[in-house]
C-alpha positions in Angstrom: -33.0 -26.3 -21.7 -36.1 -25.0 -19.9 -38.9 -22.5 -20.7 -40.4 -19.8 -18.4 -44.1 -19.0 -18.0 -45.8 -17.2 -15.1 -42.7 -17.6 -12.9 -40.7 -15.4 -10.5 -36.9 -14.8 -10.9 -34.3 -12.9 -9.0 -30.8 -11.5 -9.8 -27.6 -12.5 -8.2 -25.0 -9.7 -7.8 -21.9 -11.3 -9.3 -20.1 -8.0 -9.5 -19.1 -5.3 -6.9 -17.7 -1.8 -6.9 -13.9 -1.7 -6.2 -12.2 -2.1 -3.7 -14.9 -4.6 -2.7 -14.5 -8.0 -4.4 -17.2 -10.5 -5.3 -17.7 -13.2 -2.7 -17.9 -16.5 -4.6 -19.1 -18.6 -1.7 -21.7 -16.0 -0.7 -23.1 -16.1 -4.2 -23.5 -19.9 -4.0 -25.1 -19.6 -0.6 -27.4 -16.9 -2.1 -28.5 -19.3 -4.8 -29.3 -22.0 -2.3 -31.3 -19.6 -0.2 -33.4 -18.2 -3.0 -34.2 -21.7 -4.1 -35.4 -22.4 -0.5 -37.5 -19.3 -0.6 -39.3 -20.6 -3.7 -38.0 -18.5 -6.5 -38.3 -20.1 -9.9 -35.1 -18.7 -11.5 -31.8 -17.0 -10.7 -30.0 -14.7 -13.1 -26.5 -13.2 -13.3 -24.8 -10.5 -15.3 -22.3 -11.3 -18.0 -19.4 -9.0 -18.7 -15.8 -9.9 -19.6 -14.7 -6.6 -18.2 -16.5 -3.6 -16.7 -14.0 -1.0 -17.7 -15.5 2.0 -15.9 -14.3 4.2 -13.0 -14.6 2.9 -10.4 -13.8 -0.5 -11.7 -16.3 -3.3 -11.1 -14.7 -6.7 -10.4 -17.1 -9.4 -11.8 -17.1 -13.1 -11.6 -17.7 -15.1 -14.8 -21.4 -15.6 -15.4 -21.3 -19.2 -16.6 -18.8 -20.4 -14.0 -21.0 -18.7 -11.3 -24.1 -20.5 -12.5 -22.3 -23.8 -12.7 -21.2 -23.5 -9.0 -24.8 -22.6 -8.0 -26.2 -25.5 -10.0 -23.9 -27.9 -8.1 -25.6 -26.8 -4.8 -29.2 -26.6 -6.0 -31.7 -28.9 -7.5 -34.8 -27.1 -8.8 -34.1 -23.4 -9.5 -33.6 -22.5 -13.1 -30.4 -20.6 -14.0 -29.7 -18.0 -16.7 -27.8 -14.9 -17.7 -29.5 -11.5 -18.2 -27.3 -11.2 -21.3 -24.5 -13.3 -22.9 -21.8 -11.4 -24.9 -21.5 -13.8 -27.9 -19.0 -11.9 -30.0 -16.3 -12.3 -27.4 -16.6 -16.1 -27.3 -15.9 -18.9 -29.7 -19.4 -20.0 -30.7 -18.5 -23.8 -30.9 -16.8 -23.8 -27.5 -19.7 -21.8 -26.0 -22.3 -24.2 -27.4 -20.3 -27.1 -25.9 -20.1 -25.3 -22.5 -23.8 -24.4 -22.4 -24.9 -27.9 -23.4 -22.6 -29.4 -20.7 -24.0 -27.0 -18.1 -27.5 -27.9 -19.1 -26.7 -31.6 -18.6 -25.0 -31.1 -15.2 -27.9 -29.0 -14.0 -30.6 -31.4 -15.1 -32.0 -29.2 -17.8 -32.3 -26.1 -15.7 -30.2 -23.7 -17.9 -32.1 -20.9 -19.6 -31.0 -19.6 -22.9 -33.2 -17.7 -25.3 -33.0 -15.4 -28.3 -35.3 -14.9 -31.2 -38.4 -16.5 -29.6 -40.7 -15.6 -32.5 -38.9 -18.0 -34.8 -40.4 -21.0 -33.0 -43.6 -20.7 -31.0 -44.4 -24.4 -30.9 -42.9 -27.5 -32.4 -42.2 -25.8 -35.7 -40.6 -22.6 -36.8 -43.2 -19.8 -37.4 -41.7 -17.5 -40.0 -45.1 -15.7 -40.3 -44.8 -14.7 -36.6 -41.3 -13.3 -37.3 -42.6 -11.2 -40.2 -45.5 -9.9 -38.2 -43.1 -8.9 -35.4 -40.9 -7.1 -37.9 -43.9 -5.4 -39.5 -45.0 -4.0 -36.1 -41.6 -2.5 -35.2 -41.9 0.8 -37.1 -45.3 1.3 -35.4 -44.1 0.4 -31.9 -43.9 2.9 -29.1 -40.1 2.2 -28.9 -37.9 2.9 -31.9 -36.1 0.2 -33.8 -33.5 -1.4 -31.6 -30.0 -0.2 -32.7 -27.6 -1.1 -30.0 -24.5 0.6 -31.5 -26.4 3.8 -32.1 -27.7 3.8 -28.5 -24.1 3.2 -27.3 -22.7 6.0 -29.4 -25.3 8.4 -28.1 -24.5 7.4 -24.5 -27.9 6.0 -23.9 -29.0 2.7 -22.4 -31.8 0.5 -21.2 -31.3 -0.5 -17.5 -33.0 -2.6 -14.9 -33.0 -2.1 -11.1 -33.1 -4.8 -8.5 -35.3 -3.0 -6.0 -35.1 -5.6 -3.3 -31.3 -5.4 -3.3 -31.4 -1.6 -3.3 -33.9 -1.6 -0.4 -31.9 -4.0 1.7 -28.8 -1.8 1.2 -30.3 1.7 1.7 -33.6 1.1 3.5 -35.7 3.1 0.9 -35.9 3.9 -2.8 -35.7 7.6 -2.3 -32.4 8.1 -4.0 -33.8 6.4 -7.1 -37.4 7.8 -7.1 -36.6 11.5 -6.2 -34.6 12.3 -9.4 -37.1 10.3 -11.5 -40.0 12.2 -10.1 -38.2 15.5 -10.7 -37.5 14.5 -14.3 -41.2 13.5 -14.8 -42.4 16.9 -13.4 -40.0 18.8 -15.7 -41.0 16.7 -18.7 -37.5 15.5 -19.3 -38.6 11.9 -18.8 -41.4 10.4 -20.8 -42.3 6.9 -19.8 -43.4 4.5 -22.5 -46.6 2.9 -21.5 -47.9 0.2 -23.8 -51.2 -0.4 -22.1 -53.0 0.4 -18.8 -55.4 -2.1 -17.1 -57.7 -1.7 -14.1 -57.0 -4.0 -11.1 -60.0 -6.2 -12.0 -58.3 -6.9 -15.4 -55.0 -8.1 -14.0 -55.3 -11.4 -15.8 -55.7 -9.5 -19.1 -52.5 -7.6 -18.3 -50.6 -10.8 -17.7 -52.0 -12.2 -20.9 -51.0 -9.0 -22.8 -47.4 -9.5 -21.6 -47.4 -13.2 -22.2 -48.5 -12.7 -25.8 -45.6 -10.3 -26.4 -47.9 -7.5 -27.4 -46.2 -4.8 -25.2 -43.3 -2.5 -26.1 -43.0 -0.5 -22.9 -44.6 -0.7 -19.5 -47.9 -2.5 -18.7 -49.6 -0.6 -15.9 -52.2 -1.7 -13.4 -54.3 1.2 -12.2 -57.1 1.5 -9.6 
C-alpha cells in the first residue's frame, strides 16, 4: 500500500439523490480523466446504506475502486472512510490485499498513523498524541455521542458544487450569517502569513493542527 505526502486528491461521487442512479461507467471514465489531469489520488465514499429521505443510492466503494484501478495505472485509490464493523475483518483484509496487488500497490488504507512513524512502532508518539487531546481545540472524539446529539463533521467538494450550481453562494451565505450571529465559531489551529506558507504546510504535515490552518495576507 502507498503513502501520501504533498499530493492532491479528488473525490468521486459514487452516490446520487434518488430518483437519479449512480452511473458506474461514468465513474470509471471520471477516474481515467482525473488521472490524465494529474491528480495524485481519487477517493470514494463508503456506506452500506444511506437510509435518509430522500434515499441516496450508492455504489460499493471497494468495487468502484477496483473498476477504476483496472482502467488506470498511476493514480492512488482510497476510501474517505471504511465501515469496518459491518464487514468480516478476515474477508476484508483479503479483499484489500487483493485490490492492492491488482492495482500495483496504489490502494490507500490508513488508521492510527502515530503508532508507526518510521520502520518501527513509536509508542511514545501515541502517548504524546493522547496527552495533547484534552488540551486540543477540538474536544475528544466521541463518534456515538456526536451521532446522538445530531452533530457531524462534514467535507464539501467545492469543485463539484461549483460545476453544478455555478457559485458557492448557497453554501457561503448561511455560513456567513451564522458567523455574524455568533452561532458558528470556526476552530483555527494557527494562522500564517503568505510568506510563511511553507511553515503552514509543515505544521499540517507534522500533525500539529486540530482545526483549520489559515493563510492570511
